[in-house]
C-alpha positions, 0 to 999 in steps of 0.5 A, a space after each residue: 520211246 513213251 515219252 516221245 510219244 507224250 510230247 507228241 501228243 501234246 505238241 503245241 504246233 500239232 494242236 494250233 494246226 489241227 485245231 485251225 483245221 477242224 475250225 475251218 471245217 466246222 466253219 463251212 459245215 456250219 455255212 452249208 447246213 445253215 442253207 439248207 443244203 442236203 439230208 438232215 441225216 444220213 440215217 443207217 441202223 445201229 449195227 451197221 453204225 457199229 461195224 463201220 466204227 469198229 473198222 475204223 477204231 482198229 486203223 489206230 495212229 491214221 488221225 481222226 477222219 471228222 469229215 467221215 464223222 460229220 456223214 453220221 450225224 444228225 444236224 442239228 443246225 439245219 433248218 428241216 431238223 425238227 426233231 427233238 428238244 436239242 438247240 443248234 448251239 449258238 458258236 460262241 457257245 461251242 467255242 466256250 465248250 472247247 475252251 472248257 474241254 481244253 482247260 479241264 477244269 474239274 469243279 468241285 471244289 474252288 481251286 479247281 475251277 476258279 473262273 467257271 466257278 464265279 460265272 456259275 454264281 453270277 449266271 444263276 444269280 441272274 436266272 433267279 432274279 429273272 424268275 422273280 425270287 428275293 435276294 435270298 435265292 441261289 442256284 447251281 449248274 448240273 448236267 441235264 434236267 434229269 439230274 437237276 429234277 432228282 437233285 430238286 426232290 432230293 432237296 424236296 424230301 431232306 427240307 420238307 420231312 421230318 425224318 432223316 432219309 439222308 443220313 439213316 434210310 427211308 422207311 416208306 410211305 412217302 409221295 409227289 404229285 405230279 402229272 401224267 404228262 410229265 417227263 419220265 424224269 420225274 417219275 425216275 427220280 421218284 422210284 430212284 429215292 425209293 418211292 416206287 409206284 405208289 409214291 408217284 401220284 399221277 394226275 390226268 391232263 385236261 384236253 390240251 394235256 396240262 395238269 387238271 388241277 382240279 383233281 388234286 384234292 381228290 388224289 391227295 386225300 386218297 393217297 393220305 387215307 392209304 398212309 401216304 405223306 405227299 411232300 412235293 408237287 411238280 408242275 411242268 413247264 411245259 410237258 415234254 410230249 406237247 409242249 403244254 404248260 401246267 397252271 403254276 398259279 393254281 399249283 403254288 396255292 395247292 402246295 402252299 394249302 398243303 405245305 408241300 415243296 412246289 418244284 417246276 421243271 421248266 427244263 424247256 420252257 422256263 426261259 419264258 421268263 425272259 419273255 415279256 410276249 410269253 412270260 404269261 405262261 409261267 405266271 406263279 413261277 416266282 412261287 416255286 421253291 425250286 426251278 429247273 431250267 436246261 440251257 442246252 434247250 431254249 437258250 442255244 447252249 451245247 449239251 448238256 447244262 441245266 440251271 437249278 435254282 432256289 427259292 431259298 438257297 440255304 436249302 441248297 446246302 444241306 441236301 447232301 450234308 456228309 463228311 468229305 473233309 479232304 474235299 469240303 471244310 466247314 464255313 461260317 461264311 456261306 460257301 457258294 464257291 465249293 458246288 460239290 456241297 450242293 450238286 451230285 456231281 463231285 467233278 463236272 463240267 465248266 458249263 458256266 463258260 458258254 451262259 457266260 459268253 453268251 450273255 456277256 456277247 449279245 446281252 438278254 435280247 438273244 434269249 429272248 428274241 429265240 424263245 419268241 422266234 420259236 414260240 412263234 412259229 409254232 403258232 404259224 405251223 398250226 395256222 398251216 396245218 388248220 388250212 390243209 384238209 385232212 390234217 389233225 392237231 392234238 392241241 393248240 401249242 403253247 409252246 414250240 412243240 407242235 404234235 399232228 398227224 394226217 388223217 384222211 377221210 375213210 381210215 379207222 383210227 387204228 389205220 392212221 396210226 400205222 400209217 403215219 407211223 410209216 410215214 415217219 419212218 420212211 422220212 427218217 429214212 430219207 433224211 430229208 426232214 428229221 421228226 419224231 413222234 409220240 403216243 397222246 392217250 393212246 393215238 399216235 402223233 408226228 411230233 415237231 420241235 422247232 428248235 432251228 432259228 433258221 427254219 421258217 414257214 416255206 420249211 414247215 409247208 414243204 415238209 407238209 406236202 412231203 409227208 402227204 406225198 409218203 402218206 398217198 404212197 401207204 394208201 397205194 394212190 402214187 
């Protein structure tokens, strides 16, 4: 009986039939969603979702109702999706993710992922060249920017601090410098490393929310006076909340002057290195010791895949030095093919398949075209906002992220926060658009990440009109 069940579960013809049905269903979903039909999401609270799927899973053996799943997700392919920094994945990349999931070649050692390991070496080498690194640079792919930033800071500590913390433990006194507007994962990584609150030196930002580099010398010296030893500085390219880029050249100069590891969190906007129009935003990135670039943000990959690049490839090999002889044999030559020597992960996704497929099918121009269009669109959106009365921008957009709020005259600041929060909540419940919110220097702003290449200025005008209508309701005018 058990053997029959296993044969049934792995039956090739059943797989063929169900696979074709799924692809047909997703093709129709893609066609419908890209056209802008229907809501972006059908919102329900977490308890309702839990009960829905609790009931569904109790009906074991009835088959998977994919249509029901599609009713209860957020449609990132929808042109009115303007929420978080997740791209609608290129269909060929999604197909490669399906291939990787089917093959299930965990990539701890070369034998378990021969083709994807070679692809990863080629892809990260290509990215290193685009950043401006020399032939000695090396990279790895890992699962997300959070893990990549942690790995980079572990490398910074291992290669820049005399004490062998990895093998002997941490005795305290180390610190990193980072913008107060940087992604929270940098702060989290530092705390995971045991640096604590005192070891995260937050640098104030300018009006446009990029790091105020003039404050660096004072913060650095104050830390030294307290007995702290800064060993790394992190630049945001860009910061998450507003999409503002730090001045990377200035950070590179400061790092060089003070013998610090210079890391660039380019998870969102690092792909600007591929754009002739916008690569000025990352001027100086080639001087970084390490760089992070997410594939699932501005490069059209499925979640979750991130490139971590090192200017000196040798530094990536001793970050996790330890004994694991059943996996990792010592070699005289560079052992780039056994990824577990350089990643926090042992088993990891074969995400290189998605990068490789997109690059092979479309070439570099697909990445430049996507980034240019979305960055241009944010600038067009800022023009629309300035043309309308009662709207405010937090700052001029540098990327495809834009923060703004509805600010009718005569409403105190606290009241504006409440109105904009209620507008966002109502929009979420109705599901016609999906936007998010953030707080900047204590003030609440609405926030869009223009990730969808089918979003146009007409959708953005429609959004502003829709939000104004909601706002008037909360003011009691309608």
